C-alpha positions, 0 to 999 in steps of 0.5 A, a space after each residue: 499499500 504504501 507503494 501506491 502512495 509513493 507512485 502516486 506522490 510521485 505522479 502529482 509532484 514529478 509529472 502531473 505539475 511538470 509545467 506548473 515547474 516550469 511555469 515558475 521557474 521561467 517568472 524568476 527570468 521572465 515576470 509578462 511572459 509567465 504570466 501571458 498565459 493568465 492574462 489571456 484567461 482575465 480577458 476571455 473572464 473579461 469578455 464573458 462578464 460583458 456579454 453576461 451583462 448584455 444579455 441581461 441588459 436584453 432581458 430587462 429591457 424586454 421585460 421578460 425577467 418577470 422579478 415577483 417579490 411574493 414567491 415566497 410567503 414571507 415576502 407578502 
């Protein structure tokens, strides 16, 4: 059973974390290059948030979103 957990530790620590270790070494020489993927995800997140807000405004203007405050008896 010990060898199973040692193998699991090797797989996670040495195999799955190889890209993270490479990014950690790259960050020491070039911060911008190491965080390029982070910036891409931030841009995607901002675009998705903008799209979401646009869709909420469309539904709000058309009146399709019913906001009934009597949905629960304690709100009457």
